[in-house]
VEXDONU-713291 format. One record per residue (C-alpha): x, y, z; residue number from 1; residue in one letter. Coordinates in steps of 0.1 Angstrom, whole numbers, plus 2048, in hexadecimal, padded with zeros to 3 digits. Layout:
! residues N
SITE  east  north   up  seq  type
SITE     X      Y    Z  NUM     A
...
! end
This chain:
! residues 353
SITE  east  north   up  seq  type
SITE   956    830  4CE    1     X
SITE   964    848  4E9    2     X
SITE   97F    861  4E2    3     X
SITE   96E    86E  4C3    4     X
SITE   965    893  4C1    5     X
SITE   942    89E  4C8    6     X
SITE   935    8C2  4C1    7     X
SITE   91B    8CC  4DA    8     X
SITE   906    8EB  4D1    9     X
SITE   8F4    8FE  4EC   10     X
SITE   90F    8F1  504   11     X
SITE   907    90B  51F   12     X
SITE   8E2    903  51F   13     X
SITE   8CF    8ED  538   14     X
SITE   8D0    8CD  523   15     X
SITE   8EF    8D6  50F   16     X
SITE   905    8DA  52E   17     X
SITE   8FA    8B7  53B   18     X
SITE   901    8A9  518   19     X
SITE   925    8B8  51A   20     X
SITE   92A    8A7  53C   21     X
SITE   91C    886  531   22     X
SITE   930    885  510   23     X
SITE   950    88C  523   24     X
SITE   948    872  53D   25     X
SITE   941    859  521   26     X
SITE   964    85F  514   27     X
SITE   95D    876  4F6   28     X
SITE   971    895  4EE   29     X
SITE   959    8B2  4EE   30     X
SITE   959    8D3  4DB   31     X
SITE   93F    8E9  4EC   32     X
SITE   92F    904  4D6   33     X
SITE   927    923  4EA   34     X
SITE   91F    947  4E2   35     X
SITE   93B    957  4F5   36     X
SITE   959    950  50C   37     X
SITE   945    958  52B   38     X
SITE   92F    93A  524   39     X
SITE   94D    924  51E   40     X
SITE   95C    930  540   41     X
SITE   93B    928  551   42     X
SITE   93C    904  544   43     X
SITE   961    900  54E   44     X
SITE   959    90D  571   45     X
SITE   93C    8F5  578   46     X
SITE   945    8DC  594   47     X
SITE   93C    8BD  580   48     X
SITE   952    8C8  563   49     X
SITE   96F    8D1  57A   50     X
SITE   96C    8AF  58A   51     X
SITE   970    89E  569   52     X
SITE   990    8B3  562   53     X
SITE   98A    8AF  53C   54     X
SITE   9A9    8C3  531   55     X
SITE   9AD    8C2  50C   56     X
SITE   98F    8AB  509   57     X
SITE   979    8CA  50C   58     X
SITE   97D    8E6  4F3   59     X
SITE   966    902  4E8   60     X
SITE   959    911  4C8   61     X
SITE   94C    935  4C9   62     X
SITE   92C    938  4B4   63     X
SITE   91E    95A  4BC   64     X
SITE   900    956  4A4   65     X
SITE   8F5    933  49C   66     X
SITE   8DB    941  483   67     X
SITE   8F6    950  46D   68     X
SITE   8FD    93F  44C   69     X
SITE   919    926  451   70     X
SITE   919    92C  477   71     X
SITE   926    909  47F   72     X
SITE   93D    904  461   73     X
SITE   95D    908  476   74     X
SITE   94F    8F7  495   75     X
SITE   947    8D6  482   76     X
SITE   969    8D1  474   77     X
SITE   978    8AF  47E   78     X
SITE   95A    8A6  494   79     X
SITE   94C    883  492   80     X
SITE   92B    88A  4A4   81     X
SITE   915    8A8  4AA   82     X
SITE   8FC    8AD  4C6   83     X
SITE   8E6    8CB  4BE   84     X
SITE   8D4    8D7  4DD   85     X
SITE   8D3    8FC  4D5   86     X
SITE   8B1    90A  4D0   87     X
SITE   89D    928  4DE   88     X
SITE   888    923  4FD   89     X
SITE   864    931  500   90     X
SITE   85F    955  50A   91     X
SITE   845    96F  504   92     X
SITE   849    980  4E2   93     X
SITE   837    995  4C9   94     X
SITE   846    981  4AD   95     X
SITE   849    95B  4B4   96     X
SITE   854    954  490   97     X
SITE   872    96B  494   98     X
SITE   87B    962  4B8   99     X
SITE   873    93D  4BB  100     X
SITE   86A    92B  49B  101     X
SITE   884    937  482  102     X
SITE   8A1    935  49B  103     X
SITE   897    910  4A3  104     X
SITE   894    907  47E  105     X
SITE   8B2    91A  472  106     X
SITE   8C8    90E  48E  107     X
SITE   8C0    8E9  485  108     X
SITE   8C4    8EE  460  109     X
SITE   8E4    901  464  110     X
SITE   8F5    8E5  477  111     X
SITE   8E9    8CC  45D  112     X
SITE   8F6    8E1  441  113     X
SITE   918    8E5  452  114     X
SITE   91A    8BF  458  115     X
SITE   911    8B9  434  116     X
SITE   932    8C9  42A  117     X
SITE   946    8B6  444  118     X
SITE   94F    892  43B  119     X
SITE   95A    888  45E  120     X
SITE   936    88C  46D  121     X
SITE   926    86B  472  122     X
SITE   908    872  488  123     X
SITE   8F4    890  495  124     X
SITE   8DD    88F  4B3  125     X
SITE   8C4    8AB  4B5  126     X
SITE   8B0    8B6  4D3  127     X
SITE   88C    8B7  4CA  128     X
SITE   86E    8B5  4E2  129     X
SITE   84E    8A2  4E8  130     X
SITE   83E    8C3  4DE  131     X
SITE   84A    8BB  4BA  132     X
SITE   836    89B  4B7  133     X
SITE   816    8A4  4C9  134     X
SITE   7FB    8BC  4BD  135     X
SITE   7F7    8DA  4D3  136     X
SITE   7D4    8D2  4DD  137     X
SITE   7E0    8B2  4EE  138     X
SITE   7FF    8C3  4FB  139     X
SITE   7EC    8DF  50B  140     X
SITE   7CB    8D3  518  141     X
SITE   7B8    8B9  505  142     X
SITE   7BC    896  512  143     X
SITE   7BC    878  4FB  144     X
SITE   7C1    852  4FD  145     X
SITE   7DA    854  4E1  146     X
SITE   7FD    849  4EA  147     X
SITE   818    85D  4D9  148     X
SITE   83C    852  4D1  149     X
SITE   85B    862  4C5  150     X
SITE   854    857  4A1  151     X
SITE   834    86B  49F  152     X
SITE   833    88A  488  153     X
SITE   81B    8A6  484  154     X
SITE   816    8C1  46A  155     X
SITE   825    8E4  46F  156     X
SITE   80F    8FA  485  157     X
SITE   807    91D  47B  158     X
SITE   801    93D  48F  159     X
SITE   7F1    94D  4A2  160     X
SITE   800    93D  4C1  161     X
SITE   7EF    946  4E1  162     X
SITE   80A    93C  4F9  163     X
SITE   831    93C  4F8  164     X
SITE   831    917  4FE  165     X
SITE   81B    911  4E0  166     X
SITE   833    925  4CB  167     X
SITE   850    911  4DA  168     X
SITE   83F    8F0  4D0  169     X
SITE   839    8FE  4AD  170     X
SITE   85E    906  4AA  171     X
SITE   867    8E2  4B3  172     X
SITE   84E    8D4  49A  173     X
SITE   85C    8EA  47F  174     X
SITE   880    8E2  487  175     X
SITE   879    8BC  488  176     X
SITE   866    8BD  468  177     X
SITE   882    8D2  458  178     X
SITE   89B    8B8  464  179     X
SITE   887    89B  455  180     X
SITE   884    8AE  434  181     X
SITE   8A9    8B5  433  182     X
SITE   8B1    890  438  183     X
SITE   899    886  41D  184     X
SITE   8A5    89F  404  185     X
SITE   8CA    8A0  40A  186     X
SITE   8D0    87B  413  187     X
SITE   8EF    885  426  188     X
SITE   90D    86F  42F  189     X
SITE   904    872  454  190     X
SITE   8E7    865  46A  191     X
SITE   8D0    87A  47F  192     X
SITE   8BE    870  49F  193     X
SITE   8A5    885  4B1  194     X
SITE   8A0    886  4D7  195     X
SITE   87D    891  4E3  196     X
SITE   87F    899  509  197     X
SITE   860    8A1  51C  198     X
SITE   862    8BD  535  199     X
SITE   886    8BB  542  200     X
SITE   889    8BC  568  201     X
SITE   8A8    8BA  57E  202     X
SITE   8C4    8CD  58E  203     X
SITE   8D3    8E8  578  204     X
SITE   8F7    8EB  584  205     X
SITE   8FC    90C  571  206     X
SITE   8E2    91D  587  207     X
SITE   8F6    92B  5A4  208     X
SITE   8DD    943  5B3  209     X
SITE   8BD    937  5C4  210     X
SITE   8A8    953  5B5  211     X
SITE   8AD    943  593  212     X
SITE   8A0    921  59D  213     X
SITE   880    923  588  214     X
SITE   892    92B  568  215     X
SITE   88B    914  54B  216     X
SITE   877    8F4  54D  217     X
SITE   87D    8EE  572  218     X
SITE   865    90A  578  219     X
SITE   848    8F4  56E  220     X
SITE   850    8DB  58A  221     X
SITE   85E    8F1  5A5  222     X
SITE   848    90F  5A4  223     X
SITE   82C    8FD  5B7  224     X
SITE   845    8F3  5D1  225     X
SITE   84C    918  5D7  226     X
SITE   827    91F  5D9  227     X
SITE   821    92C  5B6  228     X
SITE   7FF    925  5A7  229     X
SITE   7F9    921  581  230     X
SITE   7D9    91D  56D  231     X
SITE   7EB    912  54E  232     X
SITE   7EA    8EC  54B  233     X
SITE   80A    8DA  542  234     X
SITE   80B    8B7  534  235     X
SITE   814    89C  54D  236     X
SITE   835    894  53B  237     X
SITE   857    899  54B  238     X
SITE   879    88A  54A  239     X
SITE   899    88D  55E  240     X
SITE   8B1    8A5  54C  241     X
SITE   8CE    88D  552  242     X
SITE   8BB    872  540  243     X
SITE   8B5    889  523  244     X
SITE   8DA    892  521  245     X
SITE   8E5    86E  524  246     X
SITE   8CD    863  508  247     X
SITE   8DE    87D  4F0  248     X
SITE   900    86E  4F7  249     X
SITE   8F4    849  4F6  250     X
SITE   8E4    850  4D4  251     X
SITE   907    855  4C6  252     X
SITE   912    832  4CD  253     X
SITE   91D    81D  4B0  254     X
SITE   908    800  4BC  255     X
SITE   8E9    816  4BB  256     X
SITE   8D9    819  499  257     X
SITE   8D7    83C  48C  258     X
SITE   8B9    84F  47E  259     X
SITE   8A4    847  49C  260     X
SITE   88E    85C  4B3  261     X
SITE   88F    85A  4D9  262     X
SITE   875    868  4F1  263     X
SITE   878    86C  516  264     X
SITE   85D    868  530  265     X
SITE   85F    862  555  266     X
SITE   848    84A  567  267     X
SITE   83A    837  549  268     X
SITE   821    83E  52E  269     X
SITE   808    850  545  270     X
SITE   822    868  551  271     X
SITE   822    87E  56F  272     X
SITE   80D    897  583  273     X
SITE   81E    8B9  58A  274     X
SITE   80D    8BD  5AB  275     X
SITE   820    89E  5B8  276     X
SITE   83E    8B5  5BC  277     X
SITE   82E    8C3  5DB  278     X
SITE   82B    8A0  5EA  279     X
SITE   84F    898  5E1  280     X
SITE   85A    8B8  5F4  281     X
SITE   847    8AD  613  282     X
SITE   855    88A  610  283     X
SITE   87A    893  60B  284     X
SITE   87D    8B5  61B  285     X
SITE   863    8B7  637  286     X
SITE   877    8D1  64B  287     X
SITE   87A    8E8  62E  288     X
SITE   854    8E5  628  289     X
SITE   84D    8EC  64C  290     X
SITE   863    90B  64F  291     X
SITE   857    919  62E  292     X
SITE   876    915  618  293     X
SITE   861    8FD  603  294     X
SITE   83D    908  608  295     X
SITE   830    8EB  5F2  296     X
SITE   80D    8FB  5EF  297     X
SITE   80D    907  5CB  298     X
SITE   7FB    8F9  5AD  299     X
SITE   804    8EE  58A  300     X
SITE   7E7    8DE  577  301     X
SITE   7EF    8BE  564  302     X
SITE   7DD    8AE  546  303     X
SITE   7E4    88B  53B  304     X
SITE   7FA    885  51E  305     X
SITE   803    861  514  306     X
SITE   826    85B  506  307     X
SITE   837    83A  501  308     X
SITE   85D    83F  506  309     X
SITE   865    81A  50C  310     X
SITE   879    818  4EB  311     X
SITE   893    830  4FA  312     X
SITE   899    819  518  313     X
SITE   899    7FA  503  314     X
SITE   8B1    805  4E8  315     X
SITE   8C9    81A  4FE  316     X
SITE   8C8    803  51C  317     X
SITE   8BD    81C  536  318     X
SITE   8A2    81F  550  319     X
SITE   894    843  550  320     X
SITE   892    852  572  321     X
SITE   873    85D  584  322     X
SITE   863    880  587  323     X
SITE   868    87D  5AC  324     X
SITE   88E    879  5A8  325     X
SITE   890    895  58F  326     X
SITE   87D    8AF  5A3  327     X
SITE   88E    8A5  5C3  328     X
SITE   8B0    8AF  5B5  329     X
SITE   8A2    8D2  5AE  330     X
SITE   895    8D5  5D2  331     X
SITE   8B6    8CA  5E0  332     X
SITE   8C9    8E3  5C9  333     X
SITE   8B2    8FF  5D3  334     X
SITE   8B7    8F9  5F8  335     X
SITE   8DD    8F8  5F3  336     X
SITE   8DC    919  5E1  337     X
SITE   8C4    928  5FB  338     X
SITE   8DC    91F  617  339     X
SITE   8F9    92F  604  340     X
SITE   8E3    94F  601  341     X
SITE   8DC    94F  626  342     X
SITE   8B7    94B  625  343     X
SITE   899    952  60F  344     X
SITE   89C    964  5EE  345     X
SITE   884    972  5D5  346     X
SITE   881    958  5BA  347     X
SITE   87D    965  596  348     X
SITE   85F    955  584  349     X
SITE   867    945  562  350     X
SITE   854    935  547  351     X
SITE   85A    90F  54B  352     X
SITE   855    8F7  52E  353     X
! end
């Protein structure tokens, strides 16, 4: 039922921002949880939000530290729904337990504990990941004929972790398992659904400088288009970021049964090939390839990973968009930013997941 209040954590993040937009567009009132006023101002200034002119339908809750005890106690007051997208992204660290795993676990359990004390909360949707349901050996390099679904579960992995993405996946496993345990132990008055996106690709409106185009998960798809070459294989599993955001909002619907898990995967069970991004650049932006703005001569190894996400489409009534559509929006955005910058810029590499 639209008009009800939804708390969105991680509202200034890649997925979180699109969730805010989709929730407003669907008619919900949104309270966006952000770390500071600067992030709130950034959201308000985004063209898509300005076009919606949300007025009092969009408010903000300042949560400087989501890991602090009771961090969300004030933010959850009077809300009907919660969409929890906030979680740390992979980055090199000398202590993954401190920097990735505990923040992911504590962030999820904190929001659940706050909701437990708030009678108005009916449903929570949590951003998980396909990395939470697939053993690292299959996620990273080893191919298998096994088909994974959003309802799969794996045991908590333990260090050492050899790559930041491995630690990130471990954080998602631990957070998902902690959520399941909370629901089993506490038997709360609310329902919880988990969304497991594959690697999210698509225009990030909050990026306004071409040099930052590789930040976040878009780096996996777009780095080869800019001529970057990687030796680290990535699973052939991607989804459109707008589909991921939309699924979070649709999962709130009263006609949708709660306590479900929804995965996202473009192009069917067999997934995608990252090297196809070069082909899509040549197809959609041949002039930019010819003049070197999109060199389209890099490489990103792919290994096959089978995921059946058809349940998401069937239950929520959507058709997930293709990898071609997702990565093309990034190329278009980059060229727009490049034109504003007056030519080529030095793009900052980033760890995509």
